[in-house]
PAFIPA-247023 format. One line per 4 residues: number of its first residue (from 1); their letters; for each residue x, y, z of C-alpha. Coordinates in steps of 0.5 Angstrom, whole numbers, plus 500, padded with zeros to 3 digits. Example, Ala and Ser with C-alpha at 12.3 -4.5 7.8 and 13.67 -1.06 7.14 Angstrom:
1	AS	525,491,516; 527,498,514
***
This chain:
1	MARL	109,133,238; 117,132,238; 116,135,245; 110,132,248
5	IRNC	113,125,245; 120,126,248; 117,128,255; 112,122,256
9	DIVY	112,115,257; 107,112,253; 103,115,247; 096,113,246
13	HLAA	094,115,239; 087,116,239; 087,122,234; 083,121,228
17	AVGV	078,124,223; 072,119,224; 064,118,223; 061,116,216
21	KFIL	058,123,215; 065,127,216; 069,122,212; 064,123,206
25	AHKV	064,130,207; 072,131,208; 075,126,204; 082,129,203
29	ESML	082,132,210; 080,125,213; 085,121,209; 091,126,210
33	TNIA	089,126,218; 089,119,219; 095,117,215; 100,123,216
37	GTEI	098,124,223; 100,117,225; 106,117,221; 109,123,225
41	ILKL	107,120,231; 111,113,229; 117,117,227; 118,121,233
45	ADKD	116,115,238; 122,111,234; 127,117,235; 126,117,243
49	HKKV	124,109,243; 117,111,246; 111,105,246; 105,107,242
53	VLTS	098,104,243; 095,105,236; 087,105,236; 085,103,230
57	TSEV	078,101,228; 073,095,227; 072,098,220; 078,095,217
61	YGKH	075,088,217; 070,091,211; 064,087,209; 066,081,214
65	ICSP	061,076,214; 056,076,220; 060,072,225; 065,074,230
69	AHED	071,078,227; 078,075,229; 084,079,228; 087,075,223
73	DDRI	081,075,219; 082,077,211; 079,084,210; 073,085,205
77	MGST	073,091,202; 069,095,197; 071,099,191; 075,105,191
81	NVSR	070,109,187; 066,108,194; 069,113,199; 066,110,205
85	WSYS	072,105,204; 077,110,205; 077,111,212; 078,103,213
89	DAKA	084,103,208; 087,109,212; 087,106,218; 089,099,215
93	VDEF	095,103,213; 096,106,220; 096,099,222; 101,097,217
97	LALA	106,103,219; 106,101,226; 107,094,225; 113,095,220
101	YNKE	116,100,225; 115,094,230; 118,089,226; 124,093,223
105	RKLP	126,098,228; 124,094,234; 119,100,236; 114,097,242
109	VVVV	107,098,239; 100,095,240; 095,096,235; 087,096,238
113	RLFN	081,095,234; 075,099,237; 068,096,236; 063,102,237
117	VVGP	065,105,243; 059,109,246; 058,112,253; 057,119,256
121	RQIG	060,125,253; 060,122,246; 056,126,241; 052,125,235
125	RYGM	054,130,230; 059,125,226; 054,120,225; 055,116,232
129	VLPR	048,112,233; 047,112,240; 047,119,242; 043,121,236
133	FIEE	038,116,238; 038,119,245; 038,126,243; 032,125,238
137	ALSG	028,121,244; 029,126,249; 027,132,245; 021,128,242
141	KPII	023,128,235; 023,122,231; 028,117,232; 031,116,225
145	VYDD	033,109,223; 037,108,216; 034,103,212; 031,097,215
149	GLQV	035,097,222; 037,090,221; 044,092,221; 048,088,227
153	RSFT	053,092,231; 056,091,238; 057,097,243; 062,097,248
157	YVKD	062,102,254; 068,107,254; 070,105,261; 071,098,259
161	VTRA	075,100,253; 079,105,257; 081,100,262; 083,095,256
165	IVDL	087,100,253; 091,102,259; 092,094,261; 095,093,254
169	SLEK	099,098,254; 103,096,260; 103,088,258; 110,087,254
173	KAEG	107,081,251; 102,085,247; 107,089,243; 107,088,236
177	EIFN	100,085,236; 093,087,234; 087,086,239; 080,087,238
181	IGND	077,091,244; 069,090,244; 063,087,247; 061,080,244
185	QPIT	053,082,245; 050,084,238; 044,088,237; 040,090,231
189	IKEL	040,098,230; 032,097,230; 033,094,237; 037,099,239
193	AAKV	032,104,237; 026,101,241; 031,100,247; 032,108,247
197	KEKT	025,109,246; 023,105,252; 028,107,257; 027,114,255
201	RSSS	020,113,256; 019,117,249; 013,119,245; 018,119,239
205	EIKY	016,115,233; 021,110,230; 022,113,223; 025,109,217
209	ISYD	029,113,212; 033,110,206; 040,112,205; 039,116,200
213	QAYG	035,121,204; 040,120,210; 046,122,206; 043,126,200
217	DRSA	048,127,194; 053,123,198; 050,117,198; 053,114,192
221	DFEE	060,114,196; 056,110,202; 056,103,203; 053,099,209
225	IGCR	056,094,213; 051,089,215; 054,086,221; 060,087,226
229	IPDI	061,083,232; 068,082,235; 072,076,237; 075,078,243
233	SKIK	078,071,245; 085,074,244; 085,079,249; 081,075,254
237	TLLG	087,070,254; 092,075,255; 089,080,260; 083,076,262
241	YQPQ	079,082,259; 071,081,260; 066,087,259; 063,090,265
245	YDIE	057,093,262; 052,090,258; 048,094,253; 042,095,258
249	QIIE	047,099,262; 051,102,257; 044,105,254; 042,107,261
253	NTIE	048,111,263; 048,114,257; 041,117,257; 043,119,264
257	YFAN	048,123,262; 044,127,256; 038,127,261; 042,131,266
261	GKKG	044,136,261; 050,132,260; 053,132,267; 051,125,269
265	KR	054,119,270; 061,118,267
***
């Protein structure tokens, strides 16, 4: 890492342990990866005074009310007995570290909170819902929705996210700040499943299962977030950011990728 950071211009720190199922199954590894890994990067970047773009997550908002979450909003966390919140808190510690380096050491850092990034090349192995729905639909297996499917999410296409991250990394006014990157077009998981079924012309049934069925003996470590929508006014004001892909295009492009043997549109 010392050599890589010394020889680069900007560090885009996207590495992390992610996915609800992975976090619940690898509690210690996940926290150490997310906190210690970020500490290494910030320490070395500070040594060579290299700009760092830290990718954080909408998970830091926790059990936010069902309205667009702004970067300065309070965080509402669950009990430390519920391991699901360890990811949120680990990423929050990452943010605190990055901002501390900026304020105390004048290290140029930008923190971005990503909201449900999806698109080609994403896999459902770690619990990512859209690729999992698509793979189930294309294979004719039941499309599995957890609980009642009324959870509200906002999905952001990977190309919109990449463009925003790079633009923020090149903007001096973004240093020392936090930005939501997302799409402010909400959809329920139930609606998402129906759209995937329709667009794949699948005969799969949409099947609803409980969280106990989904997570088994790890369900005690899980707590759902009912609603997650970004307020993207801050990045709009600074960069003129506007998502170019709506939910229909996002689903269609991702289906094309899977339908063509994972060699579709990128």
